[in-house]
C-alpha positions as CSV (number, residue, x, y, z in Angstrom):
1,M,5.3,-31.9,5.4
2,S,7.8,-32.7,8.1
3,V,7.0,-32.3,11.8
4,E,9.6,-29.5,12.1
5,R,8.0,-27.6,9.2
6,K,4.5,-28.0,10.7
7,L,5.7,-26.8,14.0
8,L,7.4,-23.7,12.5
9,C,4.2,-22.9,10.5
10,A,2.1,-23.2,13.7
11,M,4.5,-20.9,15.6
12,V,4.5,-18.3,12.8
13,L,0.7,-18.3,12.8
14,A,0.4,-18.1,16.6
15,V,2.7,-15.0,17.0
16,P,0.2,-12.5,15.7
17,L,-2.5,-13.8,18.1
18,S,-0.4,-13.7,21.2
19,G,-0.4,-10.5,23.2
20,C,-1.0,-8.2,20.3
21,G,-3.3,-5.6,21.6
22,T,-3.6,-1.9,21.3
23,Y,-4.0,0.0,24.5
24,Y,-5.4,3.5,24.9
25,M,-5.6,6.1,27.6
26,V,-8.5,8.5,27.0
27,R,-8.7,11.8,28.8
28,D,-11.9,13.8,29.2
29,P,-10.5,17.4,29.1
30,A,-13.6,18.8,30.7
31,G,-13.6,16.5,33.7
32,R,-9.9,15.7,33.7
33,T,-10.8,12.0,34.0
34,D,-8.6,9.3,32.6
35,Y,-10.1,6.1,31.1
36,Y,-8.3,3.0,29.8
37,T,-9.6,0.9,26.9
38,Q,-8.5,-1.4,24.1
39,D,-11.1,-0.4,21.6
40,I,-12.5,2.9,20.5
41,D,-15.5,3.3,18.2
42,S,-17.0,6.3,16.5
43,A,-20.3,7.5,18.1
44,G,-21.7,9.2,15.0
45,M,-20.9,12.0,12.7
46,S,-20.2,14.5,15.4
47,G,-16.7,13.2,16.2
48,A,-17.7,11.7,19.5
49,I,-16.1,8.4,20.6
50,K,-17.5,5.5,22.5
51,F,-15.6,2.8,24.4
52,T,-15.8,0.6,27.4
53,D,-13.7,1.8,30.4
54,Q,-11.6,-1.1,31.6
55,R,-11.6,-0.1,35.2
56,S,-15.3,0.4,35.7
57,G,-16.8,-1.6,32.9
58,A,-19.0,1.3,32.0
59,V,-19.6,2.2,28.3
60,V,-18.5,5.8,27.9
61,T,-19.3,8.3,25.2
62,L,-17.2,11.5,25.0
63,Q,-17.8,14.5,22.7
64,S,-14.4,15.9,23.3
65,S,-11.4,13.7,24.2
66,E,-7.7,13.3,24.1
67,V,-6.7,9.8,23.0
68,R,-3.1,8.4,23.4
69,K,-1.8,4.9,22.6
70,I,0.0,3.5,25.5
71,S,2.1,0.4,26.3
72,K,0.7,-2.8,27.9
73,D,2.6,-2.0,31.1
74,E,1.0,1.5,31.3
75,F,-2.4,-0.1,30.7
76,V,-1.9,-2.6,33.4
77,K,-0.7,0.0,35.8
78,G,-3.6,2.3,35.0
79,T,-6.2,-0.3,35.4
80,A,-4.9,-1.9,38.6
81,T,-7.0,-1.3,41.6
82,A,-5.4,0.0,44.7
83,E,-5.6,-2.4,47.7
84,K,-6.8,-1.0,50.9
């Protein structure tokens, strides 16, 4: 296999691994709190979800929630801490 072909194969395999993430904004309708996460899990048969909030690092479980996929830019903006 030529060097060019090996390089092309390596690039094709690397693309799916670079920057491919799914970002979510989760809203608690009761408390009107917005959370940001990259992974959401089911928390049992009741329909609750469980995730780690990117801003606080806390593991959050919500019985009722609104989940929306967002762009990486929205995620970065939502998780940025305001400087004082």
